[in-house]
C-alpha positions as CSV (number, residue, x, y, z in Angstrom):
1,M,-10.7,2.6,55.1
2,N,-9.6,0.4,52.2
3,Y,-12.4,2.1,50.2
4,K,-10.9,5.6,51.0
5,I,-7.4,4.4,50.1
6,G,-8.6,3.0,46.8
7,L,-10.5,6.2,46.0
8,S,-7.4,8.2,46.9
9,R,-5.2,6.1,44.6
10,A,-7.8,6.4,41.8
11,L,-7.8,10.2,42.1
12,I,-4.0,10.3,42.1
13,L,-3.9,8.1,39.0
14,F,-6.6,10.3,37.4
15,F,-4.5,13.5,38.0
16,I,-1.3,11.8,36.7
17,L,-3.1,10.8,33.5
18,I,-4.4,14.4,33.1
19,Q,-0.8,15.7,33.5
20,I,0.5,13.2,31.0
21,S,-2.2,14.2,28.5
22,C,-1.4,17.9,29.0
23,K,2.3,17.2,28.5
24,K,1.5,15.3,25.3
25,E,-0.8,18.1,24.1
26,N,1.8,20.7,24.9
27,T,4.5,18.6,23.1
28,Q,2.3,18.4,20.0
29,N,1.6,22.1,20.1
30,D,5.3,22.9,20.6
31,G,6.0,20.6,17.6
32,E,3.6,22.6,15.4
33,I,5.1,25.9,16.6
34,S,8.7,24.8,16.1
35,E,7.8,23.7,12.6
36,K,6.4,27.1,11.8
37,K,9.5,28.7,13.3
38,T,12.0,26.6,11.4
39,I,15.4,28.1,11.7
40,P,17.0,28.6,8.2
41,V,20.4,27.1,7.5
42,S,23.2,29.6,7.6
43,I,25.3,29.9,4.5
44,D,29.0,29.4,5.2
45,K,31.1,32.4,3.9
46,N,33.3,29.9,2.1
47,Y,30.4,28.3,0.2
48,Q,30.5,31.2,-2.4
49,K,34.1,31.5,-3.4
50,D,35.3,34.7,-5.1
51,E,37.3,34.5,-8.3
52,P,39.9,37.0,-9.6
53,I,38.5,39.8,-11.8
54,T,40.6,40.5,-14.9
55,G,41.6,44.0,-16.0
56,N,39.0,44.4,-18.7
57,E,36.1,43.2,-16.5
58,K,33.9,45.7,-14.7
59,L,32.4,43.1,-12.4
60,K,31.5,43.9,-8.9
61,V,30.9,40.2,-8.1
62,K,32.6,37.2,-9.7
63,S,32.3,33.9,-7.8
64,V,31.6,30.2,-7.9
65,I,29.2,28.1,-5.8
66,H,29.7,24.3,-5.8
67,F,26.2,23.2,-4.9
68,S,25.6,21.2,-1.7
69,K,22.3,20.0,-0.2
70,K,23.6,20.7,3.3
71,Y,22.9,24.4,2.9
72,N,19.2,23.7,2.0
73,S,16.9,25.4,4.6
74,P,13.9,23.3,5.5
75,E,10.4,23.9,4.5
76,L,7.9,25.5,6.9
77,W,5.0,23.3,5.7
78,Q,3.8,21.1,2.9
79,Y,0.4,20.8,1.3
80,K,-0.6,17.8,-0.9
81,W,-3.5,17.3,-3.2
82,D,-3.8,13.9,-5.1
83,M,-5.4,14.3,-8.5
84,K,-5.9,12.3,-11.7
85,T,-4.1,14.9,-13.9
86,G,-3.7,18.5,-13.3
87,S,-2.1,21.9,-14.1
88,L,-1.4,25.0,-12.1
89,E,-2.0,28.6,-13.4
90,G,-0.3,30.4,-10.5
91,V,0.0,31.2,-6.8
92,H,-1.1,34.6,-5.5
93,A,-0.8,36.4,-2.2
94,L,-4.0,37.8,-0.7
95,A,-4.2,40.9,1.6
96,N,-5.2,38.9,4.7
97,G,-2.1,36.5,4.4
98,N,-3.9,33.7,2.7
99,M,-2.6,32.2,-0.6
100,L,-4.7,31.6,-3.7
101,F,-3.9,28.9,-6.2
102,V,-5.8,28.5,-9.5
103,I,-5.7,24.8,-10.6
104,E,-7.2,22.6,-13.3
105,E,-8.0,18.9,-12.7
106,S,-9.0,16.5,-15.4
107,D,-9.4,12.8,-16.1
108,E,-6.6,10.7,-17.5
109,N,-7.5,11.4,-21.1
110,R,-8.0,15.2,-20.4
111,N,-11.5,14.9,-21.8
112,N,-13.3,16.2,-18.7
113,T,-11.7,19.1,-16.9
114,A,-12.7,21.1,-13.9
115,A,-11.3,24.5,-12.7
116,F,-10.7,25.1,-9.0
117,V,-9.6,27.9,-6.7
118,L,-7.7,26.6,-3.7
119,I,-7.1,28.9,-0.7
120,L,-4.5,28.1,2.0
121,D,-3.7,30.1,5.1
122,K,-0.2,31.1,5.9
123,E,0.3,27.9,7.9
124,G,-0.7,25.7,5.0
125,K,-4.2,24.8,6.2
126,E,-6.9,24.5,3.6
127,I,-9.5,27.3,3.9
128,K,-11.4,26.6,0.7
129,K,-11.4,24.4,-2.4
130,Q,-14.0,25.8,-4.7
131,K,-14.9,24.2,-8.0
132,L,-15.8,26.8,-10.6
133,A,-19.3,26.2,-12.1
134,L,-19.4,25.6,-15.9
135,K,-22.1,24.5,-18.3
136,P,-21.3,21.2,-20.2
137,K,-19.0,21.6,-23.2
138,T,-17.6,24.9,-22.0
139,K,-14.0,25.2,-20.8
140,Y,-12.0,27.8,-18.9
141,E,-8.5,28.5,-20.3
142,L,-6.7,28.9,-17.0
143,F,-3.4,29.9,-18.4
144,T,-5.0,33.2,-19.5
145,T,-6.3,33.9,-15.9
146,E,-5.7,37.3,-14.5
147,V,-6.1,38.0,-10.8
148,E,-7.0,41.2,-9.1
149,T,-6.8,41.3,-5.2
150,D,-8.6,43.7,-2.9
151,N,-7.4,45.0,0.5
152,Q,-9.7,42.7,2.5
153,G,-8.4,39.3,1.4
154,G,-10.9,38.9,-1.5
155,F,-10.1,38.7,-5.2
156,T,-11.5,38.8,-8.7
157,L,-10.6,36.4,-11.5
158,F,-10.7,37.3,-15.2
159,I,-10.7,34.1,-17.2
160,K,-11.2,33.4,-20.9
161,K,-13.8,30.8,-21.6
162,E,-14.4,28.7,-24.7
163,D,-18.0,27.7,-25.6
164,R,-18.0,24.4,-27.4
165,T,-21.8,24.1,-27.6
166,L,-22.1,26.2,-30.7
167,T,-23.0,24.8,-34.1
168,Q,-21.9,26.8,-37.1
169,S,-24.7,27.5,-39.6
170,V,-24.2,27.9,-43.3
171,E,-24.5,31.7,-43.0
172,E,-21.8,31.7,-40.4
173,Q,-19.2,30.1,-42.6
174,T,-18.4,33.2,-44.7
175,G,-18.3,37.0,-44.4
176,E,-19.8,38.8,-41.4
177,G,-21.5,35.6,-40.2
178,R,-18.1,33.9,-39.8
179,V,-16.8,37.0,-37.9
180,R,-19.7,36.8,-35.5
181,Y,-19.3,33.0,-35.0
182,N,-15.5,33.3,-34.3
183,L,-16.1,36.1,-31.8
184,K,-19.0,34.4,-29.9
185,E,-17.0,31.2,-29.4
186,Y,-15.0,33.0,-26.7
187,H,-16.0,34.9,-23.6
188,I,-14.3,36.7,-20.7
189,D,-15.7,35.8,-17.3
190,K,-15.3,38.0,-14.3
191,L,-15.5,35.9,-11.0
192,K,-15.6,38.0,-7.8
193,F,-14.9,36.4,-4.4
194,N,-15.1,38.2,-1.0
195,N,-12.9,37.4,1.9
196,T,-15.4,34.8,3.3
197,Y,-14.9,32.7,0.1
198,S,-18.5,31.4,0.6
199,G,-19.3,31.8,-3.1
200,Y,-18.7,34.1,-6.0
201,E,-20.5,36.5,-8.4
202,T,-20.0,36.0,-12.2
203,V,-20.2,38.4,-15.1
204,S,-19.7,36.9,-18.6
205,K,-19.3,38.7,-21.9
206,S,-18.6,37.3,-25.3
207,M,-16.0,38.7,-27.6
208,E,-18.8,39.4,-30.0
209,S,-20.7,41.6,-27.5
210,I,-17.4,43.5,-26.7
211,F,-15.8,43.9,-30.1
212,L,-18.1,43.3,-33.1
213,K,-19.4,46.9,-33.4
214,S,-16.0,48.5,-33.1
215,F,-14.5,46.0,-35.7
216,Q,-17.3,46.8,-38.1
217,E,-16.7,50.5,-37.8
218,K,-13.0,50.0,-38.5
219,G,-13.7,47.9,-41.7
220,I,-12.6,44.6,-40.2
221,S,-14.2,41.8,-42.3
222,Y,-11.9,38.8,-41.3
223,I,-11.1,37.4,-37.9
224,P,-9.2,34.1,-37.9
225,T,-10.1,33.4,-34.3
226,G,-11.8,35.0,-31.3
227,N,-9.2,33.3,-29.1
228,F,-7.6,36.6,-28.2
229,S,-4.9,37.1,-25.5
230,V,-6.1,38.7,-22.2
231,E,-3.9,40.4,-19.6
232,Y,-4.6,42.4,-16.5
233,L,-2.6,45.6,-16.3
234,K,-3.0,47.7,-13.1
235,G,-6.8,48.1,-13.0
236,K,-7.4,47.5,-16.7
237,I,-7.9,44.5,-19.0
238,C,-5.7,44.4,-22.1
239,V,-6.9,42.3,-25.0
240,Y,-4.9,41.8,-28.2
241,G,-4.9,39.6,-31.3
242,Q,-5.0,39.7,-35.1
243,V,-7.8,40.9,-37.4
244,G,-7.9,41.8,-41.1
245,K,-9.8,43.7,-43.7
246,S,-9.3,40.6,-45.9
247,E,-7.9,37.1,-45.5
248,V,-4.7,38.2,-47.3
249,E,-3.4,40.8,-44.8
250,Q,-3.8,40.6,-41.0
251,M,-2.9,43.3,-38.5
252,P,-2.6,43.3,-34.7
253,F,-5.0,45.1,-32.5
254,V,-4.9,46.2,-28.9
255,A,-8.0,47.0,-26.7
256,I,-8.4,48.2,-23.2
257,L,-11.4,47.2,-21.1
258,D,-12.4,48.4,-17.6
259,T,-12.9,45.9,-14.8
260,N,-16.6,45.7,-15.7
261,L,-15.6,44.3,-19.2
262,K,-16.6,47.5,-20.9
263,L,-14.6,48.5,-24.0
264,V,-12.7,51.8,-23.3
265,K,-10.3,52.0,-26.3
266,I,-9.3,50.0,-29.3
267,N,-6.8,50.5,-32.1
268,V,-5.9,48.4,-35.1
269,F,-2.3,48.9,-36.3
270,D,-2.4,48.9,-40.1
271,Q,1.3,49.8,-40.3
272,Y,2.2,46.4,-38.8
273,V,0.8,44.0,-41.5
274,D,1.3,40.3,-40.8
275,T,2.6,41.0,-37.3
276,K,1.6,38.9,-34.4
277,I,2.0,40.4,-30.9
278,D,4.0,38.1,-28.7
279,K,4.4,40.2,-25.5
280,I,2.9,43.3,-24.1
281,K,3.7,45.1,-20.8
282,L,3.0,48.3,-19.0
283,N,5.5,51.2,-19.2
284,S,6.3,53.6,-16.4
285,D,4.5,56.4,-18.3
286,G,1.3,54.5,-18.5
287,G,1.8,53.4,-22.1
288,L,2.5,49.9,-23.4
289,Y,5.6,48.3,-24.7
290,I,4.9,45.7,-27.4
291,E,7.0,42.9,-28.9
292,G,5.9,40.9,-31.9
293,T,6.9,39.0,-35.0
294,E,6.2,39.9,-38.6
295,N,5.9,36.7,-40.7
296,T,6.0,37.3,-44.5
297,S,6.7,35.4,-47.6
298,A,7.9,36.3,-51.1
299,D,9.5,34.6,-54.1
300,G,9.3,31.2,-52.4
301,S,11.0,32.4,-49.2
302,Y,9.7,32.8,-45.6
303,F,10.9,35.8,-43.5
304,A,10.5,36.5,-39.7
305,T,11.3,39.9,-38.4
306,N,11.2,41.2,-34.8
307,K,8.9,44.1,-34.1
308,R,9.2,46.4,-31.1
309,F,7.2,49.5,-30.5
310,T,5.5,51.5,-27.8
311,I,2.0,53.0,-27.6
312,N,0.6,55.7,-25.4
313,S,-2.6,55.6,-23.3
314,D,-4.6,56.5,-26.4
315,L,-3.1,53.4,-28.1
316,K,-1.2,55.5,-30.6
317,V,2.4,54.4,-31.7
318,T,5.0,56.7,-30.1
319,T,8.3,54.9,-30.8
320,D,9.4,52.1,-33.0
321,K,12.6,50.1,-32.5
322,S,11.8,47.2,-34.8
323,D,14.6,45.2,-36.6
324,K,15.2,46.3,-40.2
325,E,16.2,42.9,-41.3
326,P,14.6,39.5,-40.7
327,Y,16.2,37.2,-38.1
328,E,15.1,34.2,-40.1
329,S,15.0,33.5,-43.8
330,V,14.0,30.1,-45.2
331,Y,13.8,29.2,-48.8
332,R,10.6,27.3,-49.6
333,G,10.6,27.5,-53.4
334,P,8.5,25.3,-55.7
335,S,11.5,23.0,-56.6
336,A,14.6,21.7,-55.0
337,P,18.1,22.4,-56.5
338,E,19.4,19.9,-59.1
339,E,21.0,16.9,-57.5
340,S,24.3,17.4,-59.4
341,D,24.5,21.0,-58.4
342,E,23.7,20.2,-54.8
343,E,26.5,17.5,-54.7
344,E,29.0,19.9,-56.3
345,S,28.0,22.6,-53.9
346,E,28.5,20.3,-50.9
347,T,31.9,19.2,-52.2
348,E,33.0,22.8,-52.6
349,T,31.7,23.7,-49.2
350,S,33.4,20.7,-47.6
351,A,36.7,21.6,-49.3
352,T,36.5,25.2,-48.2
353,E,35.7,24.2,-44.6
354,T,38.7,21.8,-44.6
355,Q,41.0,24.5,-45.9
356,E,39.7,27.1,-43.5
357,S,39.9,24.8,-40.5
358,V,43.7,24.9,-40.8
359,V,44.0,28.6,-40.5
360,E,41.0,29.5,-38.4
361,P,41.9,30.7,-34.9
362,A,40.5,29.0,-31.8
363,K,37.0,30.2,-31.0
364,E,36.0,31.4,-27.6
365,E,33.5,29.4,-25.6
366,T,30.0,30.2,-26.5
367,W,27.2,30.2,-23.9
368,S,23.5,30.2,-24.5
369,T,21.8,33.1,-22.7
370,V,18.3,33.5,-21.3
371,T,17.0,36.7,-19.9
372,F,14.5,35.9,-17.2
373,Y,14.0,39.2,-15.3
374,K,14.3,42.9,-16.0
375,D,14.3,45.6,-13.4
376,E,12.5,48.4,-15.1
377,V,13.3,51.0,-12.4
378,K,17.1,50.4,-12.3
379,K,17.2,49.2,-15.9
380,E,19.1,46.1,-14.9
381,T,18.8,42.7,-16.5
382,Y,19.2,39.2,-15.0
383,N,20.3,36.3,-17.2
384,F,21.2,32.7,-17.1
385,K,24.1,31.4,-19.2
386,Q,24.7,27.8,-20.0
387,K,27.5,26.4,-22.2
388,E,25.6,23.2,-23.2
389,M,22.1,22.0,-22.8
390,F,21.6,19.7,-19.8
391,S,25.0,20.5,-18.4
392,N,25.6,20.8,-14.6
393,K,26.9,24.4,-14.8
394,I,25.2,27.7,-15.2
395,I,26.1,31.3,-14.7
396,F,23.7,33.7,-13.0
397,E,24.5,37.2,-14.4
398,K,23.3,40.7,-13.6
399,L,23.8,43.4,-16.3
400,S,23.6,47.2,-16.1
401,S,21.5,49.3,-18.4
402,D,24.4,49.4,-21.0
403,N,24.7,45.6,-20.8
404,T,27.9,45.7,-18.7
405,A,28.2,42.6,-16.6
406,L,28.0,43.5,-12.9
407,W,27.7,40.0,-11.3
408,Q,28.7,36.6,-12.6
409,I,28.0,33.8,-10.1
410,Q,28.7,30.3,-11.5
411,F,26.7,27.5,-10.0
412,V,28.4,24.1,-10.3
413,F,26.2,21.1,-9.5
414,P,27.5,17.6,-8.8
415,D,28.4,15.4,-11.8
416,N,25.2,13.4,-11.5
417,Y,23.1,16.6,-11.8
418,E,21.7,18.4,-14.9
419,V,20.1,21.8,-15.3
420,P,17.5,20.9,-18.0
421,Y,15.5,24.0,-18.8
422,I,17.1,27.4,-18.0
423,N,14.4,29.0,-20.2
424,S,11.7,27.9,-17.7
425,A,13.4,29.6,-14.7
426,E,11.9,32.7,-13.1
427,G,12.8,35.2,-10.5
428,F,11.7,38.4,-8.7
429,K,13.3,41.2,-6.7
430,R,12.2,41.8,-3.1
431,A,11.5,45.2,-1.6
432,N,14.8,45.0,0.4
433,G,16.8,44.4,-2.8
434,D,17.2,40.6,-2.4
435,F,16.8,38.6,-5.6
436,V,15.0,35.2,-5.6
437,F,15.1,32.8,-8.5
438,W,14.5,29.1,-9.1
439,L,15.8,26.3,-11.4
440,Y,14.7,22.8,-12.3
441,L,17.3,20.2,-11.4
442,T,17.6,16.6,-12.5
443,E,19.5,14.2,-10.3
444,K,20.6,10.8,-11.6
445,S,21.4,7.9,-9.2
446,N,21.6,4.2,-9.9
447,G,19.8,4.4,-13.2
448,D,16.9,6.5,-11.7
449,E,16.2,10.2,-12.4
450,K,14.5,12.6,-10.0
451,Q,13.6,16.2,-10.7
452,S,13.5,18.9,-8.1
453,V,13.4,22.7,-7.9
454,A,16.2,24.6,-6.3
455,I,15.6,28.2,-5.1
456,F,18.3,30.7,-4.3
457,V,18.2,34.1,-2.6
458,I,21.0,36.5,-3.5
459,N,21.2,39.8,-1.5
460,K,21.9,43.2,-3.1
461,E,25.6,42.7,-2.5
462,G,25.6,39.6,-4.7
463,R,26.0,37.1,-1.9
464,L,23.9,33.9,-1.5
465,I,22.0,34.1,1.8
466,R,19.3,31.4,1.4
467,Q,19.0,28.1,-0.4
468,F,16.0,25.8,-0.7
469,Q,15.2,22.6,-2.6
470,T,11.9,20.7,-3.1
471,P,11.9,16.9,-2.7
472,G,12.8,15.0,-5.8
473,Y,10.1,13.3,-8.0
474,A,10.1,11.5,-11.3
475,A,8.8,14.6,-13.1
476,L,7.7,18.1,-12.2
477,T,6.1,20.9,-14.1
478,E,4.5,24.4,-13.7
479,F,6.5,25.6,-10.7
480,R,5.2,28.9,-9.3
481,M,6.2,31.0,-6.3
482,T,5.3,34.3,-4.6
483,E,6.3,36.2,-1.5
484,S,4.1,37.3,1.4
485,N,5.2,38.7,4.8
486,G,8.7,37.2,4.6
487,Q,7.5,33.8,3.5
488,L,8.0,32.2,0.1
489,T,5.0,30.0,-1.0
490,T,5.3,27.8,-3.9
491,G,3.2,25.4,-6.0
492,V,4.2,22.6,-8.4
493,I,2.6,19.6,-10.2
494,K,4.1,16.1,-10.0
495,Y,3.0,15.0,-13.4
496,D,3.9,11.4,-13.6
497,S,1.0,9.1,-12.7
498,P,-0.5,9.6,-10.1
499,Y,-0.5,13.4,-10.4
500,V,-0.1,15.4,-7.2
501,F,-0.2,19.1,-6.5
502,Y,2.3,20.2,-3.9
503,S,2.7,23.5,-2.1
504,F,5.8,24.2,-0.1
505,A,6.5,27.2,2.1
506,Y,9.9,28.6,3.1
507,L,11.1,31.3,5.4
508,L,12.9,34.2,3.6
509,D,13.7,36.4,6.7
């Protein structure tokens, strides 16, 4: 009888333990689910205060936001990767919902580097961390990486590679030999991953094998470097750089490759001597818009002039809107002015300035302006304006096609905050018209400084609807973000020792 009672009690205890275990498991699962379904913080309508619009302003939105952390919506998840030192090329959304990060890790002295692709699912779980194979003394330049995604969740990387194993012979120090050597130092590698991420296929071509014959046909006899710029433009690879028919004059060139790294078209722009291409982008008509700088010197002076022109699909110039005058002119003559003349000049200038300061009217406030996004469809421009570097105030501005200000939203951060680098900020427009942008922030407290990234979402009516902020660290760099299925996924490097790569995800919808 006692045996049966004992057995019965044991069974009851066993079932109780099972129920407790199930409850714990359910609680843990609920916690994971609730974390994934984090409710964003609602923005109070009084957080963004409207300001009066004067008669000569054509603004649709003029308001001020006094920043408060209480409106920060929480993150969905956080991923962390400890590393010795590191850098981040970018974050890319894949068709199956996974996120791709291209990352470089190196030792403390940056002598030995390794390139990785990291793939996380939409819940922040690591799917794959793949080290890219390289021979000794070769290096991928990850900041030239271009990514092409397919509709199955796979992707292809196009990466420029430097071969440091080469030894320059005597014949390769001048003439055609030098051209060959400079070209074969650099390659373009094509790395193709399918959606299983179990490995990848590689195709590699040197700049020599791609360009040497065409350059010879065009009379090119001088190439300062084969370290050309590489960009991916809607199914084509665009390569550009500088070449010359002599060492005295160098001209820009643009080439188009197909995705098998085969040369399709190339053109050398003889009419833009001494011009270096700074930026190139695709136009709506399939042509290219090019911005560059012409650097020339004459009579002991240096001149820099902005160049802007468009080319069609055949790489022929169609329009030119270059500046007629240089934006910079610096005298670098063989001798400095006589000391007595210089002193006299300074005295005269000082006296003139003193005299003019009495009658000169008060100047209006000047703000430095950075354009960080252009809507090519609506021809709208998005700017940041800041009165002083490292101030705690910025203006987020939207301009129409004729440069009329449509929005002016001033962000005022607490007195212990600074906005250090408005020229680093970036943004994008969502399909629903919302605009997402980010800023580095520095917060000072008790002698310590911490840097974070603040992210803001402005709807198409010019109202703030979401606000996020990363945790604060001693120093951050290379912040990147992208959207996929209503979720914002970010990547950033904490670059004080020890280095850490972080990815944070936030809910946009």
